N, C-alpha and C positions, 0 to 999 in steps of 0.2 A: 387726101389718101392717106387712111390709116393701114399704116401695116406695123406689127410687134409681136413679140414674144411673151407667151402666157407664161409667167413665170410663178405663180403660187396662187395660193385661195385668199381667202378676204375671207377678215372675222364674221362679214356681216353674210355669208355664204356664197358672196361670189367669186370672181378671179382676176387678178391685177396682172397687167400686160406692162410690159416696159417698151416705148417706141421713142422713136427720132423722126423727127420732120413735125409737120404739122398737126396738131391737136384733131382728134377727132370729134366729130356734131355727137352731142348728147341725144342722144335716143339711135345712134347709128348700130345697123344690125352688124355684126361678129361671126364672121364663118371661117371656118380652117381654110387656110390656103391650098391645103392639099387635094383635099375632095369639095366642098363645100359645104362639110357639115355644118348644121348649125350651134353658134357657142353660146349667145346672148346679146344683151345690148348694152351702150355705155349707157353709163350713171353717173359717172364723176371722172374728171382726169384731174390729178392730185400732183403734188411736187412744184419744183421749178422748172425753168426752161434747162438746168445741166440736165437733169435725169427724172423727166415727167413720168407716169405710172398712168395707165387707166385702167379706170373701178369697172369689170363687165358683170353685170345684173343681169335677171329674168333669164335666166338658166332653163335648156329644157332636162325637167326635174326626174325623166326619163334615163338620160346621159348619168355617167359616172363622170362627175367636173372633173378628176386626179387624170383621167385619159387626157385633154386638155393640155395637162403641163409641159410645156417643155418643146411646143408644136408652135409654128408660126400661126399668124391668124390675118385676116385682114375686113377692111367693110365691106359690105356684101354688094354694092355698089361698084364695087373694082375688081372684082372677081372675075379671073378668067379661066375656066376650065380648059384642059388640054383637051382636043380635038382626036375621036380614033381614027385610026386609022380603016 
């Protein structure tokens, strides 16, 4: 299960996310943990086991990627949205 925090833009036009725990699978769909907004797909995992970074590419070009910096992100299959009362 991927849970990470979007830290910055990458030099390739994607986003970099720090995480702990197991690495996300390449091609995993990543969404905002708050509301399920699509962010992008994992296309690389960088660094060592001490401080790994996931590169998120294939961003929705209609969205401002800066909006995602500082938010928590999860893999789509592990998203559980709150139920409405």
